[in-house]
C-alpha positions in Angstrom: 14.4 9.7 -10.6 17.9 10.9 -10.4 19.0 7.2 -10.2 17.4 6.6 -13.6 19.0 9.7 -15.1 22.5 8.9 -14.0 22.9 5.8 -16.2 21.6 7.8 -19.2 24.2 10.5 -18.6 26.9 7.8 -18.4 25.8 6.2 -21.7 25.6 9.6 -23.3 29.2 10.4 -22.3 30.4 7.0 -23.5 28.8 7.5 -26.9 29.5 11.1 -27.5 33.0 11.6 -25.9 34.8 9.1 -28.2 33.3 10.7 -31.2 34.4 14.1 -30.1 37.9 12.8 -29.4 38.1 11.1 -32.8 36.9 14.3 -34.4 39.6 16.3 -32.7 42.2 13.8 -33.7 41.1 13.9 -37.3 41.2 17.7 -37.2 44.7 17.6 -35.8 45.8 15.2 -38.5 44.4 17.4 -41.2 46.1 20.4 -39.8 49.5 18.6 -39.7 49.1 17.3 -43.3 48.1 20.8 -44.4 51.3 22.2 -42.8 53.5 19.6 -44.5 51.9 20.0 -47.9 51.7 23.8 -47.7 54.6 24.4 -50.0 53.6 21.7 -52.5 50.4 22.9 -54.2 47.5 25.2 -53.8 45.0 22.4 -54.6 46.2 20.4 -51.6 45.7 23.5 -49.4 42.2 24.0 -50.5 41.4 20.3 -50.0 42.7 20.4 -46.4 40.8 23.6 -45.7 37.6 21.9 -46.9 38.2 18.9 -44.7 38.8 21.1 -41.7 35.5 23.0 -42.4 33.6 19.7 -42.7 35.1 18.5 -39.4 34.1 21.7 -37.7 30.5 21.4 -39.0 30.4 17.8 -37.7 31.5 18.9 -34.3 28.9 21.6 -34.3 26.2 19.1 -35.2 27.4 16.7 -32.4 27.4 19.5 -29.9 23.9 20.5 -30.9 22.7 16.9 -30.6 24.3 16.6 -27.2 22.7 19.8 -26.0 19.3 18.8 -27.3 19.6 15.4 -25.6 20.6 17.0 -22.3 17.6 19.4 -22.5 15.2 16.5 -23.2 16.6 14.6 -20.2 16.3 17.6 -18.0 12.7 18.2 -19.1 11.9 14.5 -18.5 13.4 14.6 -15.0 11.4 17.8 -14.2 8.2 16.1 -15.3 8.8 13.0 -13.2 9.7 15.1 -10.2 6.5 17.1 -10.6 4.5 13.9 -10.7 5.9 12.9 -7.3 4.5 9.9 -5.4 1.5 9.3 -7.7 3.6 9.2 -10.8 6.0 6.8 -9.2 3.2 4.6 -8.0 1.5 4.7 -11.4 4.7 3.4 -13.0 5.1 0.8 -10.2 1.5 -0.3 -10.7 1.7 -0.4 -14.5 4.9 -2.5 -14.5 3.4 -5.0 -12.0 1.2 -6.7 -14.6 -2.3 -8.2 -14.4 -2.2 -9.2 -10.7 -1.9 -5.6 -9.5 -5.6 -4.6 -9.9 -6.7 -7.7 -7.9 -4.4 -6.9 -5.0 -5.5 -3.3 -5.0 -9.2 -4.5 -4.9 -8.5 -6.8 -1.9 -6.7 -4.0 -0.1 -9.6 -1.6 -0.8 -12.1 -4.1 0.6 -9.9 -4.7 3.7 -9.6 -0.9 4.2 -13.4 -0.5 4.2 -13.9 -3.4 6.6 -11.2 -1.9 8.9 -12.8 1.5 9.0 -16.3 0.2 9.6 -15.1 -2.2 12.4 -12.9 0.6 13.9 -15.9 2.9 14.2 -18.1 0.2 15.7 -15.7 -1.4 18.2 -13.9 1.7 19.4 -17.0 4.0 19.1 -20.5 2.4 19.3 -19.6 -0.8 21.2 -16.9 0.7 23.4 -19.0 1.9 26.4 -17.3 2.8 29.7 -18.3 -0.3 31.7 -17.0 0.9 35.1 -19.0 4.1 35.0 -22.1 2.3 33.7 -21.9 -0.4 36.3 -21.3 2.1 39.1 -24.5 4.0 38.1 -26.6 0.8 37.7 -25.3 -0.5 41.1 -26.3 2.7 42.8 -29.8 2.6 41.2 -30.3 -1.1 42.1 -29.3 -0.5 45.8 -31.9 2.3 45.9 -34.5 -0.1 44.4 -34.9 2.0 41.2 -34.9 -0.8 38.6 -36.8 1.4 36.2 -34.1 4.1 36.6 -31.4 1.4 35.8 -33.4 0.3 32.7 -33.6 3.9 31.6 -29.8 4.4 32.1 -29.0 1.3 30.0 -31.5 2.1 27.3 -29.6 5.4 26.6 -26.5 3.4 25.5 -26.2 1.6 22.2 -23.4 -0.8 23.1 -23.9 -4.6 23.3 -23.1 -4.6 27.0 -25.8 -2.1 27.8 -28.4 -4.1 25.8 -27.5 -7.3 27.6 -27.7 -5.6 31.0 -31.0 -4.1 30.0 -32.4 -7.5 29.2 -31.4 -8.8 32.6 -33.0 -5.8 34.3 -36.3 -6.1 32.4 -36.6 -9.7 33.7 -36.0 -8.6 37.3 -39.3 -10.1 38.6 -38.7 -13.5 37.1 -36.6 -16.3 38.4 -32.8 -16.5 38.1 -33.3 -19.0 35.3 -35.5 -16.4 33.5 -32.8 -13.7 33.9 -30.1 -16.1 32.7 -32.2 -17.0 29.6 -32.8 -13.4 28.8 -29.1 -12.6 29.1 -28.1 -15.6 26.9 -30.7 -14.7 24.3 -29.5 -11.1 24.0 -25.9 -12.2 24.0 -26.6 -14.5 21.1 -27.9 -11.5 19.2 -25.1 -9.0 20.2 -21.9 -11.1 20.3 -21.9 -11.8 16.5 -22.1 -8.0 15.9 -18.8 -7.6 17.7 -16.9 -10.3 15.7 -18.6 -9.5 12.4 -16.3 -9.3 9.3 -13.1 -9.3 11.3 -12.1 -12.7 10.0 -12.2 -11.4 6.4 -9.2 -9.2 7.1 -7.0 -12.2 7.7 -8.4 -14.0 4.6 -7.8 -10.9 2.4 -4.3 -10.6 3.7 -3.5 -14.2 2.8 -5.2 -13.9 -0.6 -3.2 -10.7 -1.4 0.0 -12.5 -0.6 -1.0 -15.5 -2.7 -2.0 -13.3 -5.7 1.3 -11.4 -5.3 3.2 -14.7 -5.5 1.1 -15.8 -8.5 2.1 -12.6 -10.2 5.7 -13.3 -9.4 5.4 -16.7 -11.1 3.9 -15.1 -14.2 6.7 -12.5 -14.3 9.4 -15.2 -14.0 7.6 -17.3 -16.8 7.6 -14.2 -19.0 11.3 -13.5 -18.2 12.4 -17.1 -19.1 10.2 -17.1 -22.2 12.0 -13.9 -23.3 15.4 -15.5 -22.8 14.4 -18.6 -24.7 12.4 -17.3 -27.7 12.9 -13.5 -28.1 15.1 -11.8 -30.6 18.6 -11.0 -29.2 17.9 -7.3 -29.4 14.7 -7.6 -27.4 15.9 -10.2 -24.8 17.2 -7.5 -22.4 14.0 -5.5 -22.4 11.7 -8.4 -22.1 13.8 -10.0 -19.3 13.8 -6.7 -17.4 10.1 -6.4 -17.8 9.5 -9.9 -16.5 11.7 -9.4 -13.5 10.0 -6.1 -12.8 6.6 -7.7 -12.9 7.7 -10.5 -10.5 9.2 -8.1 -8.0 6.4 -5.5 -8.1 3.6 -8.0 -7.6 5.4 -9.6 -4.7 6.1 -6.2 -3.1 2.5 -4.9 -3.6 1.1 -8.2 -2.2 3.1 -7.7 1.0 2.3 -4.0 1.1 -1.4 -4.9 1.1 -1.2 -7.9 3.4 0.9 -6.5 6.3 -1.4 -3.6 7.2 -4.4 -6.0 7.0 -2.8 -8.5 9.3 -2.0 -5.7 11.8 -5.6 -4.4 11.6 -6.9 -8.0 12.1 -4.8 -8.4 15.3 -5.9 -5.0 16.7 -9.6 -5.5 16.0 -9.5 -9.1 17.3 -7.9 -8.0 20.6 -10.5 -5.2 21.0 -13.4 -7.7 20.2 -12.1 -10.2 22.7 -11.9 -7.4 25.3 -15.5 -6.4 24.7 -16.7 -10.1 25.0 -14.8 -10.4 28.3 -16.4 -7.3 29.6 -19.9 -8.6 28.7 -19.2 -11.9 30.5 -17.9 -10.2 33.6 -20.5 -7.4 34.0 -23.5 -9.5 33.0 -22.7 -11.9 35.8 -22.2 -9.0 38.1 -25.6 -7.6 37.3 -27.3 -10.9 37.8 -25.7 -11.2 41.2 -26.8 -7.7 42.2 -30.4 -8.5 41.1 -30.4 -11.7 43.1 -29.1 -9.9 46.2 -31.7 -7.1 45.7 -34.5 -9.6 45.6 -33.3 -11.4 48.7 -33.2 -8.1 50.6 -36.6 -7.1 49.3 
């Protein structure tokens, strides 16, 4: 905010200071001429006195205008500072043009997907496989298959459901157990990877929409230079460049977090799938050994 105020103060000084200097020079000239003509005539004295009075009044008006301008600028600065981040973001969003609402929508959708996947992958689906497998292995060695089934049914993670499907087919052949595990895996694995790919897509689309807004801003800027009135060229050119830069920046601001979120969630999902492959095979081997011992 202070950066915007500084050029205004410089412009104010450039416009007002020469006027004040010229007024002071004219006042000094009038005083000198009054001194020279003091012995000539009374009419000349009265004319000089009137001129000095007029110059003093003009200086007072200029000073009052300058004071009023300074007060308005101080009030504007205080209002902007009170607005803080939201006021700055509103100005940034408004100057970005028609592409900004689309980027904001894509970012909001990506944020919702990220929160939902974060809760599922790091909460519901993130069982402690080592502790679960140690408990199940102990129950299988003791011959308590029903106890192992009860232990897995208490969990809601995909891994526990797949292991439960293997345990429920304990009395069948190895082929039957494998089929049960594969069937449950086909139902649970899509839940792990669901909607993660949309984050990458939304990140790319946000970047593309930001670049499209940049093109629109540059088109508006060049059109202003080519067809606008000379007095309006500067304003329209600045608005076009502002639109181009703001949309590019906002597109990247939306895309970068979504790409990071996509990478984090993908790594977590891959880890869960690896755990399912590893521990499902481990349970099948334990069941096969338990049947041979029985």
